[in-house]
Each structure stands twice: as C-alpha cells, then as structure tokens.
C-alpha positions as CSV (number, residue, x, y, z in Angstrom):
1,M,-37.5,-59.6,-36.6
2,E,-37.4,-57.3,-39.6
3,Y,-37.2,-58.9,-43.0
4,G,-37.1,-55.8,-45.2
5,S,-33.4,-55.7,-46.2
6,I,-30.0,-57.2,-45.9
7,E,-26.8,-55.1,-45.6
8,R,-23.2,-56.2,-45.6
9,E,-20.1,-54.0,-45.7
10,I,-16.4,-55.0,-46.2
11,H,-13.2,-53.2,-47.0
12,V,-10.9,-54.5,-49.8
13,D,-7.4,-53.3,-50.7
14,A,-8.1,-52.6,-54.3
15,P,-9.3,-49.4,-56.1
16,P,-13.0,-48.9,-56.9
17,E,-12.3,-49.5,-60.6
18,V,-11.1,-53.0,-60.0
19,V,-13.9,-53.8,-57.5
20,F,-16.5,-52.5,-60.0
21,E,-15.3,-55.0,-62.6
22,V,-15.4,-57.8,-60.0
23,V,-19.1,-57.1,-59.0
24,S,-20.4,-56.2,-62.5
25,T,-18.9,-58.7,-65.0
26,P,-19.9,-62.3,-65.5
27,E,-16.3,-63.5,-65.7
28,H,-15.5,-62.3,-62.2
29,I,-18.9,-63.1,-60.6
30,S,-18.5,-66.7,-61.6
31,Q,-15.3,-66.7,-59.5
32,W,-16.9,-65.7,-56.2
33,W,-20.7,-66.1,-56.4
34,A,-22.7,-67.8,-59.1
35,D,-21.3,-70.8,-60.9
36,E,-22.3,-69.1,-64.2
37,A,-23.3,-65.6,-65.0
38,E,-24.5,-64.1,-68.3
39,F,-25.4,-60.4,-68.7
40,E,-24.0,-57.0,-69.8
41,A,-23.3,-54.3,-67.2
42,A,-25.7,-51.9,-68.8
43,P,-29.0,-50.6,-67.4
44,G,-31.9,-52.6,-68.7
45,A,-29.7,-55.6,-69.8
46,V,-31.3,-58.9,-69.1
47,G,-29.3,-61.9,-68.0
48,E,-29.1,-64.8,-65.6
49,L,-27.2,-66.3,-62.7
50,A,-26.9,-70.0,-62.3
51,W,-25.7,-72.4,-59.6
52,G,-25.1,-76.2,-59.3
53,D,-24.9,-77.2,-63.0
54,R,-27.8,-75.0,-63.7
55,A,-30.0,-76.7,-61.1
56,H,-31.0,-73.2,-60.0
57,V,-31.2,-70.4,-62.6
58,A,-32.2,-66.9,-61.6
59,P,-33.1,-64.3,-64.3
60,M,-31.9,-60.8,-63.6
61,V,-32.1,-57.3,-65.0
62,V,-29.4,-54.7,-64.5
63,V,-30.8,-51.5,-63.0
64,D,-27.7,-49.3,-62.5
65,A,-24.1,-49.5,-63.8
66,E,-22.2,-46.4,-62.8
67,P,-18.5,-47.2,-62.9
68,P,-16.7,-47.2,-60.5
69,R,-19.2,-46.5,-57.8
70,R,-22.5,-48.4,-58.2
71,F,-23.9,-51.6,-59.7
72,S,-27.4,-52.9,-59.1
73,F,-29.7,-55.5,-60.4
74,R,-33.2,-57.0,-59.8
75,W,-33.7,-60.7,-59.4
76,C,-36.1,-63.2,-57.8
77,H,-39.1,-61.9,-59.6
78,A,-42.2,-63.0,-57.8
79,D,-44.4,-63.7,-60.9
80,G,-41.5,-64.7,-63.1
81,R,-41.9,-61.6,-65.3
82,L,-38.7,-59.6,-65.7
83,D,-40.6,-56.3,-66.1
84,S,-42.3,-56.8,-62.7
85,A,-41.5,-54.5,-59.8
86,D,-42.1,-57.5,-57.5
87,S,-38.4,-58.5,-57.2
88,L,-35.4,-58.1,-55.0
89,L,-32.9,-55.3,-55.6
90,V,-29.2,-56.0,-55.0
91,T,-27.0,-52.9,-54.9
92,F,-23.2,-52.7,-54.6
93,E,-22.0,-49.2,-53.6
94,L,-18.3,-48.7,-53.9
95,T,-16.6,-45.9,-52.0
96,P,-12.8,-45.1,-52.0
97,A,-11.4,-45.7,-48.6
98,G,-7.7,-45.0,-48.2
99,A,-5.8,-47.1,-50.8
100,G,-8.8,-49.4,-51.0
101,T,-12.6,-49.6,-51.4
102,R,-15.5,-49.9,-49.0
103,I,-18.1,-52.3,-50.6
104,R,-21.6,-51.9,-49.3
105,L,-24.0,-54.5,-50.4
106,T,-27.7,-54.0,-49.9
107,E,-30.6,-56.3,-50.9
108,T,-34.1,-54.9,-50.5
109,G,-37.6,-55.7,-51.6
110,F,-38.4,-58.7,-49.4
111,R,-41.6,-57.4,-47.9
112,E,-42.8,-56.0,-51.3
113,M,-42.8,-59.6,-52.7
114,G,-46.2,-60.2,-51.0
115,W,-45.1,-63.5,-49.4
116,E,-46.8,-64.9,-46.4
117,A,-44.8,-64.6,-43.2
118,A,-43.2,-68.1,-43.2
119,K,-42.1,-67.8,-46.8
120,L,-40.7,-64.2,-46.2
121,K,-38.7,-65.5,-43.2
122,E,-37.4,-68.5,-45.2
123,V,-36.2,-66.5,-48.2
124,H,-34.8,-63.7,-46.1
125,D,-32.9,-66.2,-43.9
126,D,-31.6,-68.0,-47.0
127,H,-30.3,-64.8,-48.5
128,V,-28.7,-63.7,-45.2
129,S,-26.9,-67.1,-45.1
130,G,-25.9,-66.7,-48.8
131,W,-24.5,-63.2,-48.4
132,D,-22.7,-64.2,-45.2
133,T,-20.9,-66.8,-47.4
134,F,-20.4,-64.8,-50.6
135,V,-19.4,-61.4,-49.3
136,P,-16.3,-62.8,-47.6
137,R,-15.6,-64.8,-50.8
138,L,-15.8,-61.5,-52.8
139,G,-13.2,-60.0,-50.5
140,E,-11.0,-63.0,-50.8
141,Y,-11.3,-63.0,-54.6
142,V,-10.4,-59.3,-54.9
143,A,-7.4,-59.9,-52.6
144,R,-6.2,-62.8,-54.8
145,L,-6.8,-60.8,-58.0
146,V,-4.8,-57.8,-56.9
147,A,-2.0,-60.0,-55.5
148,A,-1.6,-61.9,-58.8
149,P,1.5,-60.9,-60.8
C-alpha cells in the first residue's frame, strides 16, 4: 500500500466564502474537528490544535490562507521544531460547484517524515481513520450552519 498522501472530497451546499471560514477559523474548527484550536488564518502564523482536555496537543503553522479558495497548514512536526520541513501538510481546496462548494482535503508528507515502515503505516492509518470521521462531520457542520436562521 502507498502511504504518501490522503485525499478526501465532499460537496456542501454553501458558498466557498462560508466554507473557508469553517476550515480556517478556530471557532468553527472546534465545532467539527479539534476540541480546541488557536491560530490566525495568516501565512506563517503559529498555533495549536488540541483534543481530549488537552491530552493531545498538536502545534501547527499556517502555510496558505487564500480566501475563499485555499487554506493549508503544517502539523505533526517530526523533530518538534515548527520551522522543520519534516511535517505533514493539510490543504483544503475550495471550488465553487453549482450553488455549493467542492471541498478537497489533501494531507501529504507521510513518507518524508523518515519513519520506519511500521510507524509510517500506523500514523497513516490513524490519519485515514481520522479524516474518514472528521470530513463527514465538516459537511454536517456546514449544513447545520447554513440552515440556522
């Protein structure tokens, strides 16, 4: 099996401007993905994502913030240094599609982490399972958001 990247795609019935806010602001991210999020949606901004009463905290660095079409960040830094290239890159690409938006999520950099095969498979499988849970939650959250009066 190839453990180089993960790709997921969904369509939501909301304009790209709304979806960009949902994938790029801590207030929204904490509703569908992380329990807590703290960062600015600006290239080079440093922040963190946290789960389970801060049992797991992941530092992150924003790479791109191009409203309303693209948001990306690096996380899971192999050596713990935020300026290191040894990290995973998550990218949300937003494309208008009819009255809604096509969201394409890509996470890359697994092989570049330098992990031995068993660790590479373990982390990749964990992230596949995570995105299989959280991408549908993203779609459900956007639907509730745009349906709210």
